[in-house]
N, C-alpha and C positions, 0 to 999 in steps of 0.2 A: 666350497666354504665349509665351515664347521658343521653344517647340517649333514655333510657326508661322513663325518667322523662317527664310527659306531659307538654305541653304548656297550660296555663290557658286560658279560654275564654277572660278574661279581657286583658291579655297580647297580645293575638292574635288580638283583636279588636284594641287596642291602636297602636300596631306596624303596622298592615295592613293599618290603616288610614294614616299613614305617609309615606307609601312606594309607593303610587300610583302617585307620582309626583316628579319632580326634587326638590332637597333640601337636608338638613341635618337632619338625625335622630340619636340620640345617646341612647344606652342602657347603663345605669349607675348604678353602685353598687359595693360593696366590692368584693374582690377576692373570688372565690368559690361560687358565688350567682347563676351562671348559665347564664351569659351574652352570652358566646360563644355558648352554647346550643341553646339559643333563636335566635341568629343570623344565625346559620346553619339551623334552622327551616325556617327562613324568606327567604332564597335563593331558597327554593324549587319551581320549576316551573318558575323561573326567570333567564334570562341570566345575568351572574354575574361574578365578580372576587372577590375572598376572599383572603385577605392578612393578614397573622399572623405576627404582627410587634414586638412580644415579644423579639425576639433576636436582633433587630436593636438598635444600640447604639447612633444614631444620625439622625437628619432629612435627611441628605444625604443618609444614609443607608435605611432609610424609603422610600425615593423617588425611589431608585434603586429597592427595593422589589416591590413597586407598579407598576413600569414600567415593570418589568419581568412578573408580574401577569396579566397585562392588555395587553401585547404584544406591548407596546408603542415603537416607534422608539427611539433609544438611542442617536441620534444626536441632537445637539442644546439645546434648553430650555427644560429640561426634564419634568418640571411640565406642560408646554404647550403641549408637546407631549403626556403626559398621558391624558390631557383634550381632545385631539383629539381622542384618542383611546376609550374614554368612551362613545362616541356618539352611539356605537353599543351595549351598555350594559344597562340593566334595573337597575343594582345595583352594587355598589362598596362597599365591606365590609372591613373596617379597624379594625382588631381585636387586642385588647390589645395596644391601642395607647397612653394611659395616660402618659407614660414616655417620649414621643416625643412632648408633648405639653409644651408651646404654639408654638414652632418652626414650627410644621406642620400645624397649624391653617390656615394660609393664603392660603396654597395649598388646604386644604379641602374646604375652602370657594369658591375657584374658580372652583373646580371639582363639587361642588353641583349645579352649574349653568348648568352642562352638563347632569347629571343623578342624581339618588338618591344615597347619600353616607350614609352608616350606619356604625357607629363606636360602638365599645364596649370599655368602659373606666370607671375608678373609679369616675371620675368627668366629667361633661359635657365639651365639647370643648369650649364653651363660645362665639359662634358666634350668630349674629343676626338671628332670625327666626329659630334657632335650636329647633327641637322637642325632648324632653327628656322623655324616659321611665325609671323610677327609679325602680329597683328591690329590694325587701325587703327579708329577710330570711323567710323560711317557718314558719308557725305556729308550736307551740310545738306538737299539735296533728298530723299535716301533717308530721313533721319530724319523730315522732315516727312511724307513719304508713309506711313511706319509709323504715325505719330500719326493721320493722316487716316483710315487704314484701320481703326484701332481705335476712333476717336472721331469719328463723322460730324458731331457738333455744332461741330467746329472749322472755321474758315475757314483758307485757306492762310497768311495772314499770322500768325495766332495759332499754327499748327502750326510754322512756321519759327521764331518767337520762343521757343517752349518748347524745340524741339530745339536751338537755339543755346545757350540758357541751360544745358542739361544736357549740353553737349559732344557731342551725338549718340551717346551710349553706349546701346546697345540695351536693357540692363536698366533704366537710369534712365527711358528712354522708355516701357517697358512699365509701370513703376510709376506714372509720371505719368499714363498713359492710364487706369489704374484709379482714380486720384483724380478724374478728370473725371466719374465717376459721382456724385460728391458736391459738386464745386466747379464754378462757372461758369468758362469758359475764362479770362476776364479776371482772376478772383480767383486762379486758379492761377498765372497769369503774374506777378501782383503778389507772390505768395509765394515765388517762385523765388530770391529773394535769400538764402533759407535752405533750400536743396534737400535736405540730409541730414535735417533735421528734418521737412520736408514729406513726403519719400518713404519714411519708415518707420524713422526713428529712429536713434538713438544713434551707431551706428558709421559712421565715414567709409568703411570698407572694406565695400562691399556684397557679399553672397554672390553667387556666380556662377550658382547654379541657378535 
């Protein structure tokens, strides 16, 4: 799975540079690019709260989820209670927050004065002094190499065709490699004109985890 995908030295250096102080750091990029994977790498060795906001439908639900994850007192001004709870943490991770912006942005700004706030999002939060690490798809050669490592039945040409069809997005490649347990490589390639249906259904926005 994506846990096996290494964090590059460049990603590690850029991310680590922003995590040593209070403030806002955002990992930005399209769905399936590996933002959550990188955020989970970042929390290692740090006291943290990680909040998956994908299922939250409003800023109010987002605040409740953050309060539960941080152990904040639920009475009074919830955003302020969360800020107080953050003083004992090195890192607050807000995963999949893009659909709660801009409503959550003022809260994020205030929390970033208490600890490091790390968001994963398709677009930056848009606050002053935000540090942004933008993730790009894998190169074609790296995407093909990932498929070959997962699926030895592929040849290089097949791996490159699949990687190219899926835009070299890490999550899409992981899902495709799983389908090769049940489909011949050529059959998979022929079906890639409908990738969202092939790789697990219905939603165009694939989850990050």
